[in-house]
C-alpha positions in Angstrom: -15.7 13.1 1.4 -18.5 10.5 0.9 -21.1 13.2 1.3 -19.4 15.4 -1.2 -19.3 12.5 -3.8 -22.9 11.7 -3.1 -23.9 15.3 -3.7 -21.9 15.5 -6.9 -23.5 12.2 -8.0 -27.0 13.5 -7.3 -26.3 16.7 -9.2 -25.0 14.8 -12.2 -28.1 12.5 -12.1 -30.5 15.5 -12.0 -28.6 17.2 -14.8 -28.8 14.1 -17.0 -32.5 13.6 -16.1 -33.3 17.1 -17.3 -31.2 16.7 -20.5 -31.5 13.1 -21.7 -29.7 13.8 -24.9 -26.6 14.7 -22.8 -27.1 11.6 -20.7 -27.2 9.4 -23.8 -24.0 10.9 -25.2 -22.2 10.5 -21.9 -23.3 6.8 -21.7 -22.0 6.2 -25.1 -18.7 7.8 -24.2 -18.4 5.6 -21.1 -19.4 2.4 -22.8 -17.0 2.9 -25.8 -13.8 2.4 -23.8 -15.4 -0.4 -21.8 -16.5 -2.3 -24.9 -13.1 -1.7 -26.5 -11.4 -3.1 -23.4 -13.6 -6.2 -23.3 -13.0 -6.9 -27.0 -9.2 -6.3 -26.8 -8.6 -8.1 -23.5 -10.9 -11.0 -23.6 -10.6 -12.0 -27.2 -6.8 -11.9 -27.5 -6.5 -15.1 -25.6 -3.0 -14.3 -24.2 -3.7 -16.4 -21.1 -3.9 -19.5 -23.2 -0.4 -19.1 -24.6 2.9 -19.8 -23.0 4.1 -16.3 -23.8 1.2 -14.6 -21.9 1.5 -10.8 -21.5 4.3 -10.4 -18.9 5.5 -6.9 -17.9 8.9 -7.3 -16.0 8.8 -3.6 -15.1 5.6 -4.1 -13.2 7.0 -7.1 -11.3 9.8 -4.8 -10.1 7.5 -1.9 -9.3 8.4 -0.6 -5.8 4.7 -0.3 -4.7 4.6 -4.1 -4.1 6.8 -3.9 -1.0 4.3 -1.5 0.6 1.5 -3.9 0.0 3.0 -7.3 0.8 6.6 -6.7 1.8 8.0 -7.0 5.3 6.2 -3.8 6.3 3.3 -4.2 3.9 -0.3 -3.1 4.3 -1.9 -6.4 3.3 0.5 -8.7 5.0 4.0 -8.7 6.5 5.7 -10.8 3.9 9.2 -12.3 4.1 11.1 -14.7 2.0 13.0 -17.6 3.7 15.3 -20.0 1.8 16.4 -23.5 2.7 19.4 -23.4 0.3 19.6 -20.0 -1.4 22.9 -20.8 -3.2 21.6 -24.0 -4.8 18.5 -22.2 -5.9 20.6 -19.4 -7.5 22.5 -22.1 -9.5 19.2 -23.6 -10.8 18.5 -22.9 -14.4 15.0 -24.4 -14.7 12.6 -25.9 -12.1 8.9 -26.4 -11.1 7.9 -24.6 -7.9 5.2 -26.6 -6.1 3.7 -24.1 -3.7 1.4 -24.6 -0.7 -1.0 -23.8 0.8 -3.4 -22.2 -1.6 -5.2 -20.2 1.1 -8.2 -18.0 0.4 -6.3 -15.6 -2.0 -2.8 -17.0 -2.3 -1.3 -13.7 -1.3 2.1 -15.4 -0.7 2.3 -15.9 -4.4 2.9 -12.2 -4.7 6.2 -12.5 -2.8 7.6 -14.8 -5.5 6.2 -12.9 -8.5 7.4 -9.4 -7.5 10.3 -7.8 -5.8 8.3 -7.1 -2.6 11.1 -8.9 -0.6 13.7 -9.2 -3.2 12.9 -12.5 -5.0 13.0 -11.1 -8.5 16.3 -9.3 -7.9 17.9 -12.3 -6.1 16.8 -14.9 -8.7 16.8 -13.4 -12.2 17.4 -17.0 -13.4 13.9 -18.0 -12.0 11.7 -15.0 -12.5 10.3 -12.5 -15.0 10.8 -13.7 -18.6 12.3 -17.0 -17.4 9.3 -18.2 -15.6 5.5 -18.4 -16.0 3.0 -19.0 -13.2 -0.2 -21.1 -13.7 -3.6 -19.8 -12.6 -7.1 -21.2 -12.7 -9.1 -20.3 -15.9 -11.8 -18.5 -13.9 -9.4 -15.8 -12.6 -8.8 -14.7 -16.1 -12.4 -13.8 -16.5 -12.3 -11.1 -13.9 -11.9 -7.6 -15.4 -8.8 -5.7 -14.2 -7.6 -8.7 -12.1 -7.0 -10.5 -15.4 -4.5 -7.8 -16.6 -2.8 -7.8 -13.2 -2.1 -11.5 -13.4 -1.0 -11.4 -17.0 1.5 -8.6 -16.2 2.9 -10.7 -13.4 3.5 -13.6 -15.7 0.5 -15.8 -15.1 -1.1 -17.9 -17.7 -3.9 -20.5 -17.8 -3.2 -23.7 -15.9 -3.5 -26.1 -18.8 -1.2 -29.0 -19.5 -0.7 -27.6 -23.0 0.6 -24.3 -21.6 2.8 -26.1 -19.0 4.5 -28.2 -21.6 5.1 -25.3 -24.0 6.6 -23.3 -21.1 9.0 -26.1 -20.1 9.9 -26.7 -23.8 11.1 -23.0 -24.0 13.4 -23.6 -21.1 11.4 -21.5 -18.6 10.5 -22.5 -15.1 7.0 -23.0 -13.7 5.2 -22.0 -10.5 2.2 -24.2 -9.7 -0.3 -24.4 -6.8 -1.0 -28.2 -7.0 -3.7 -28.1 -4.4 -5.8 -25.7 -6.4 -9.4 -24.9 -5.5 -9.9 -27.9 -3.3 -7.0 -26.9 -1.1 -8.5 -23.4 -1.1 -11.7 -24.9 0.4 -9.7 -26.6 3.1 -8.3 -23.3 4.4 -8.7 -23.1 8.2 -7.2 -20.4 10.5 -4.3 -21.9 12.5 -4.3 -25.1 10.6 -2.0 -26.4 7.8 -3.8 -28.6 5.2 -2.3 -29.5 1.8 -4.3 -31.3 -0.9 -1.5 -33.3 -2.5 -2.1 -37.1 -2.2 -3.7 -37.4 -5.7 -2.0 -34.4 -7.3 0.8 -35.9 -9.3 0.7 -34.1 -12.7 3.5 -31.7 -11.8 5.7 -34.6 -10.9 5.0 -36.2 -14.3 6.0 -32.9 -16.0 9.2 -32.8 -14.0 10.1 -36.3 -15.2 9.2 -35.6 -18.8 11.4 -32.5 -19.0 14.1 -33.5 -16.4 13.6 -30.3 -14.4 14.1 -29.9 -10.6 11.2 -29.7 -8.2 11.2 -27.0 -5.5 8.8 -27.3 -2.6 7.4 -24.0 -1.3 5.4 -23.5 1.9 4.0 -20.2 3.2 3.4 -19.9 7.0 0.7 -17.4 7.7 -1.3 -17.8 4.5 -4.1 -19.5 6.3 -4.3 -17.0 9.1 -5.3 -14.0 7.0 -9.0 -15.0 7.0 -11.5 -16.6 9.2 -13.4 -19.2 7.3 -16.8 -20.8 8.0 -18.1 -24.3 7.6 -21.7 -23.3 6.7 -23.0 -25.6 3.9 -19.4 -27.0 3.5 -20.5 -30.4 2.1 -22.5 -28.6 -0.6 -19.7 -26.2 -1.4 -17.2 -29.1 -1.5 -19.4 -31.0 -4.0 -19.7 -27.8 -6.2 -15.9 -27.4 -6.0 -15.2 -31.1 -6.9 -17.7 -31.3 -9.7 -17.8 -27.8 -11.1 -14.3 -26.7 -10.2 -15.5 -23.6 -8.6 -14.4 -22.8 -5.0 -16.8 -20.8 -2.8 -14.9 -20.0 0.4 -17.0 -18.3 3.1 -14.6 -16.0 4.9 -13.9 -12.6 6.4 -10.7 -10.6 6.9 -10.3 -7.4 8.9 -13.6 -6.7 10.6 -16.3 -7.8 8.2 -14.3 -6.9 5.1 -12.5 -9.0 2.5 -9.2 -7.2 3.2 -6.9 -9.8 4.7 -5.7 -9.4 8.3 -2.1 -8.2 8.4 -0.2 -11.2 9.7 3.4 -12.3 9.2 3.7 -14.5 6.1 6.9 -16.4 5.7 7.3 -17.9 2.3 9.8 -20.8 2.7 11.5 -22.0 -0.5 13.0 -25.4 -0.2 16.1 -26.8 -1.9 15.8 -28.1 -5.5 15.0 -31.8 -5.8 17.0 -33.0 -8.8 15.0 -35.1 -11.3 16.3 -37.5 -14.0 14.6 -37.1 -17.3 12.2 -39.8 -18.5 10.3 -39.0 -21.6 7.7 -41.7 -20.9 7.6 -42.0 -17.1 5.8 -45.0 -15.7 3.2 -44.7 -12.9 5.9 -46.2 -10.6 8.3 -43.4 -11.6 5.7 -40.8 -10.9 4.7 -42.2 -7.6 8.3 -42.4 -6.4 9.0 -38.8 -7.3 5.7 -37.7 -5.7 6.7 -39.5 -2.4 10.1 -37.8 -2.5 8.4 -34.4 -3.0 5.9 -35.0 -0.1 8.8 -36.0 2.2 10.8 -33.0 1.3 7.9 -30.6 1.7 7.3 -32.0 5.2 11.0 -31.7 6.0 11.0 -28.1 5.0 7.8 -27.5 6.9 9.2 -29.0 10.2 12.6 -27.4 9.8 11.3 -23.8 9.5 8.0 -23.8 11.4 9.4 -22.7 14.8 11.5 -19.8 13.2 8.4 -18.8 11.3 6.2 -18.5 14.4 4.4 -21.8 14.3 6.3 -24.2 16.6 3.5 -26.6 17.2 2.1 -26.7 13.7 1.4 -30.0 12.0 1.2 -30.5 8.3 -1.9 -32.5 7.2 -2.0 -34.2 3.8 -5.3 -34.8 2.0 
């Protein structure tokens, strides 16, 4: 097949070389839709709004289960609930998800119907929720559209506040790019000690906090420590993660491992329009303890009986 495509490619190149006017016309035809796409997609700024460009039908698309569902190609993903009934009764919340991992593939389980989350929780998905993503991911052609269709928007405080004001829920990866850099196969690191912004939002809007931990996320890739101090400095100062990793073989395709996305019970939060640092710290401590409780309760059933959660 590759040889055939190479032959066709060479034939086209020779044809265009002998007829440059045809080549120029074809280049113009190829560039026109590309330029149109760039102008339309990158200048509309949908990722900077609370509305975004969500496509609920795409979230429910059956293909997702073949990619990340229980028998998926990229991972064997499964949803696990600490208190499913309480979650189904929740009208609005902030999901605090861990760990970030190299690619956060577990996020797909909660933003699609790969293992039934969208169907089981219409109150906390599709039009009723937005997920926050780093600004840089919305600069990647194609991937940008995929994220927007799945309900992701830029992770700015302005967006987060607008979403909560509308009565929608939020999905946040508090550890961000620094937690991404801490990814180690077989280890469980969360960058949470200084990440308190989501707790402040929960207090300001009086919405529940829901801890989420995904076992297996850190096992999909082997990561390397080469020039780690330099890459860590770049990440902290330039907010750009550079994980050195490999998946299957020498590729970037993740190893197909079981990924159990455990969703904890909602932590009820009393509203405080002007929360004090003490209020924020108290809620943050509650969240950390609940995340650790959920982790320890489900780790054996999820195939990680000796795992230890490390806070940074």
